[in-house]
N, C-alpha and C positions, 0 to 999 in steps of 0.2 A: 439467589445464586450463592453457591458455596464460597467459603472464605478463600482468598487468594493463597496460592502455594508459596510464593516467594516472600521473604521477610524484607526485601529491599524495596527501594522506591519504584513505583509503577513506571514501566516503560511505555511511552506513547509514541507511535510511529506514524508519520505522515507518508503515505504512498503517493508520490506525486511526480508529475512531469509536465512539460509544456507542449506535449504532443498527444493527439488522440490515437487510440488503438495501440497504445504501448504495452498494454497488459496489466494495468493497475488493479483492476478487480480480480483478475486471475491470480495475481501476486498476493493480494489481500487474503483471498480465500484459502490459498494453499499454505501461506504462513500460519494463518489461524488454525487450520486443521493440524499442521505439523506440530505446532506448539501445544495445542490441546491434546494431541495424542500422547505427548510426553508429560501430561498432567498439569500443565499450566492453564490458568483461567484466562480466557481471551474474549474480548468484545470487539467486533468490527462495527465501526460507525460509518455509515454511507452518507457522504456529503454531496451526492450527485442526484439530480432529478431524473436521470435516465432509468434508474431502477435496475441496473444491470446486475446488482448483487443477487437478485431473485433467481437468476439463471443457474448459478452454482450452488444455491442453497435450497431451492424448492419453496422459498417464501413467496407469497402472492405479490404480484406487481402493484405498484402505486397504493400503498397502505393509506388509510385515513390519517388525517393530521395528528390525532391523538395516539396513533400507532407508529409515528415516524419521528425522525430527529427534529422535525418542526416544533413539536410540543416542548422539546428541551430548550430550543432557542428562543421561544416566545417568553415575554415577560410573565411573571407569575408562576414559573416552574418551581416546584418544591421538592424535586428529587425522585419523582416516580418515573424512572427511566422505562421506556417501552421496549424492554429486552425480549427478544425472540430466540428461543433455543434452536439451534440448527444441527442437523444430523444426530438428533437426540437418541435415535435407536442404536447409534454406534459409540457415542461418547457424550459426556455431560458437562464438558468444560468450555464449550464455545457458544457464545450468543451474538446477536446482531441487533443493531438499531438501524432501521431502514431509512432511506431518503425518499426518492420518488417525487411526483408532481407536487406534493404538499409543501415542499421547501422553496418553491418559486417565490412566494411572498417573503420568506426569510432572506433570500438573496437580495431582493430589492430593499429590504430594511437595513441591511448591514451598514451601508455607507452613511445613513442618516442618523444612526444611533451613536451616542458619544463613545460607547465602548463596544461598538458593533463587531470589530475584528477580534475582540477579546472575549466574546460571549461564551464560546465553547470552553475556553480556559477558565473563565469564571465559574461556569457550571461544575466543572470537574474539581475545582478547588472547594466550592461550597458543598457539593454533593458527590463525594468520590465514588467512582465505580469500584465494585469489588472484583478487580481483575488484576492479573499480573501484567498483562499487555493489552493496550488499546490500540487498534489499528484504524487509521483514518483513510478511507477510500475516497479519493478526491477526483473531481472532474478535470478534463483537459484544460479548461479555462481556469487559470490560477486566481482570478479575481471574481468574487471575494472569498469563496469557500476555501481555496487553497491557502489564502492568507490566514483565515480563521484557524485552519488546521495547523499551520506552522506555529502560530502563537500558542497553541495548546500542546505542542509536541515536545518530546525530549530528543527524538531522532527523526531522520529523514532517509527514505530509501527511494531511489528513482529507477523504475523500469525504463528500458530504452530499446528501441528497435535498432538493429545493426544496419541501418540505411544511412546513406551519405547525409541527407537532410537532417535526420535525427541526431547523428553524431555531431554535426556542426551546431545544431540547436542546443546542445548540452550546456554551452557556455552562456546562452541566454537564460537557461534555468538557474545556473549558478549566480548570475548577476541578480536575478530576481530574488534568490535566496539571501544574498548578502544585503541587498537594498532593503528588503522587508525586515530583516533582523535589525538593521540600523534604524529604520523609520519607526518600528514598534518598540525599539529598545528592549529586545528580548534578552533577559538575563536569568539563568544561564542560556547560552545559545543552543538551539537544537543542533545536535551533531549529525553530520551526514554519514550514514553507515556505508554508503557506496551506491554505485550504479549496477543494475542487473540487466544484462542483455537478454532480450526475450524473443521467442519464436525463431531461434537461430537454425538455419538450414545449411550446414557445411557442404553437403553433397551437391545441392542444386543451385545454390546462390553464390556466384562469384563475388557479388557485392558484400555479402556477409563475411566471406573469407578475407576479402581485402580490408574491410573495416576492423575486423578482429585480428588480422595478421596470422591466420591459420590456414592449414591445408584441408583437404576433403575429410580427413579423419579428426579434425579439430586440434591438431598438433601445431605448435608455434613454428612458423617458417623461419629458417635461419637467414634467408636472403632478404628479409623485410626490414625496413626502417621502423623499428618498434615505436619510436617517438611519434610517428604519423598514424598509428593505430589507435583505436578507442581506448584500450587498456593503457597505452603509452601516454595519451593525452591526459587521462585521468591521473596517472601516476605523477605527471609533471606538476600537477596542482595538489598533490598529496591526498588524492581520493582513491579509495579502493574500487576495483572492478571485480565483481563476483563472477564465478564460472557461469557460463550462459545456460539458460533454459532452452532446451532444443524444441524445434517445431514438432508437433505431433497432432494428427487428426483426432486422437483420442481425447484431447481437451474438449473439443466440440461435442463429442459423443458423451463425455462425462457431464458436460453442461446441460445437455438435453435431459439427463436423469437427475439434475440438481445436486450433483456430487463433485467433490474434488477428485482429481485423478487417482490418488492413492486408495480411495474407497471404490472407485469405479473399476480399476484394474491394478490391484496392489502389486502384481508381479512385474509390471513394466519398469524398465530402467528409468524412463522419463519421470516416473513417480517420485524419484529421489532427487530431481534436479534442484529443488528448493532447499535441500538439506544444508548447503553451506551457509545460506542466510539464516536458517533456523538455528544452526549451531552457534552462529555469532550472537544472535539474540539471547540464547540460553546462557552464553558466557556473561552477558550483561546482567542476567538475572541472578547469577550465583554470587 
């Protein structure tokens, strides 16, 4: 892999939430592509055995152990990361390390190893990846792979569905974040970049409008108690809420072709929905 572009400390971002179907892999893939398009070296590390990363990348499902993150987490690893280039006919800056079924044994081993939750952190310290940004795509279950990802991260981004249950559950995620940092004594603490509302449908979902406090055009409603909305709740605890990623059937179509949306249909307005997050990460890299 070519040398990293940025001269600053590597940014490592945990994409995590305590809810399934929140769009973690979609977020991971689109951030990686957007940053890679701007010339930054990016590696996605999949810490989920579901293998969903293959959908947006065209990589094979369930790689063998020596081609997955499992080989990195096992004892005896000597720095030979199983990096797979993705979208190589379009850009040369993005690679991935897959998860898949091979990591099930790793999941069972984490709690019984003395430094189990620090394994990924240790590997990246001992054998640094040549990347400006490393993105950890985590499963819905935060234990143990989410804990491992947090220990190795410099930042956290949480995709969230604008549903009542998910909005209420965000405080559970924040409690987990605070508790895990305290228990693992993480110094410096991983910084929360913010929450990212996903699959937002202003037009057809009254719940989405209520949770975000907007009208059918996505404009803030003047007669709404902002403190009761998702952005207001996050603001009350000093956390940023990014502009939402809107619902689009084209994500599924792009997924079928193993592509991020900007490669599948570059002219679509939705292809730019991740730009505010990408811009924030670029600021950190400068």
